[in-house]
N, C-alpha and C positions, 0 to 999 in steps of 0.2 A: 084143492088146498095143499099147500106145501108141507114139508116136514117141519113141525113146530120146533123141535129141539134143534134142528140144523139152523133154522131161521133165527132163533134166539141166540145161538152160539155165534152166528155170523154178525148179528147186530152188536153183541158184546165185544167181539174182536175188532170190528170196524170202529166202534166207539173208542176203544183203548188205543189202537194203532194210529188212528187219525189224531187223537189227543197227543200222542208222542211225536207225530210227524209235523205238527203245526210249526209255523215260522216263529223264531225267537221273538219275544216281545208281544206276540199276539195273545189276546185273551182267549183262554180255552172255553170251548162250548161246555155247558153243564153236562154232567153224565146223563145218558139217556134212560138208564134204568137203575134200580137199586143195586144190582150186581155190578154194573159199570162203576158206580161210585165206590163200591167196596173193592173192586179190582184195582182202581187207581190208588186207593189208600194202601192196600196190602203191597202192591207193586212198588210204591214209594219206599216202604220199609225194606223190601228186598233189595232195591237199588242202593239204599244207604249201606246195607250190609256188604254188598259186593262192589262198592264204588271204585275202589282201586283196581280190582281185577277187570271190571267191565269198561272202565273209562277209555281204554284204547279202542273199543268198538264204536264209540260215538263218532258219527260222521263216516262210518264204514262205506267204502267205495267198491267193494267186491260184490260178488253175487250173493245178495242177502237171502234169497229164497233157498239156494243150495246150502248156505251156512246153517239156516234154521232147520232144514230137513236133516242135515247131519247131526245137529245138536239134539234134535228130537230122537234120532236113532241112538245117539250116545247115552242120553239120560234115561231112555226107556227102550231097550232093545225089543225085538219082536216077542210077543207073548208076555211082555212085562205088564204089570198092573200099575197104572198111574196113581198118583196121589194128588190132592189139591195143591200141595206144596210144589211138586214137580211141574204141574200145569202153570202155576203162577210164575215160577222161575223161567220157564220157557217163554211165556208170553211177555214177561218183563224184559228178558234178553232181546226178544224180537223188537220190542218198542225202542230199546236203546239203539239198535241198528238203524232205525228210522229217524232218530234225532238229527236235526240239522246241525251242521258244523257252525262254528263261530263265523261271523261276517268275514267275507273275503272278496275276491274278485267277482264282479257281477256275472260274468260268463260262467264261472264255476257254480255259483248259486243257481243259475238257470238250469244248468245241466243236472245239478243235485235235485232241484224241484221236479224235473221230469222223471228222473229215476225213482225218487221216493214215491211220487204219485202212482207210478206203474207198480212198484214193488209192494206198496201198501195193500192193494187189492189182491195181488198174488199171494201175499203172506196170509191174508185173511182166509183165502181159499185153502191154502196149504194147511193151516192150523185147524180150520173148520173140518176139512176132510180127515185130518188126523184124529180129532176128538170125536167126530160123529161117525167115523168109519170103523177102524179097528178097535177103538176104545169106547164105542157107543154103549155097549152093555155095562161097562164100568160107570159111565156117565149116568145111565138110567138107574143103576143100583144106588148111586150116590144121590139120587133125587134131582139130577140135573143142576141147573144154576141156583135153584132154591137150596139144594144141599151145599153148594159152594158158600152161599150166604150164611147158612147155619154153621158151617165149619169155621168160618172166620169171625163170627159174632157171638161166640159163647160167653165172652166176658160180660156183655150186657145182660144176657139171660141169667148167668150165674150171679151177677151182682144184684139183680132184682130179686132173684130167688133168695139170696142170702139176706137181703133187706127184709123180706117178708118173714123169714125165720127169726131174725133178730127182733123184729117188732112183736112177733108172737111170743118169743121167749120173754121179752120185757113185760108183755101183758100177763103172761103166766106168773112171772116173778112178782109183779104187783099184786095179783090176786092172792098168791100164796102168802106174801108179806101181810096183806090186809087180814086174811083169815088167821094167820099166825098171831098177829097182835090182838085180834078180837078174842081168840081162844085163851090167851094168857092173861 
């Protein structure tokens, strides 16, 4: 049996990077897991925030694997402790590098398709090695991809908790009002 954390990480990264690398106008495959759906959503927000800065990397024709390796080193030098935010930023940036350029010459798109397909798997391997290698202990302490989901879905939990508190408060206020009117 393989390393479950590494397999789950590779599946998540493959899902996201293939989603980014799809041909323009093609219908995206549905997310393969809960964390894949959440990553797509959070990454879309990150992309919006950095749209102007990152737009020049769309259709990048240089060495994507080398650029992502350097970016990972820059945002998190050796012995640095990652955060979910940094992981999402790095994965989102990687996805932007794989986005296909606007329609152009057929031969350019063919060349682009070949390099994107090759780089997509290489980038999954690079990021997977980065997350499950030197940062594995952090990923395990953070409860893996379940921790990722918990980190980016607190609004739902907080909202439901707050709703329960409000309903209980209303119930207590109703009971106190009823008792107060009966005693007076």
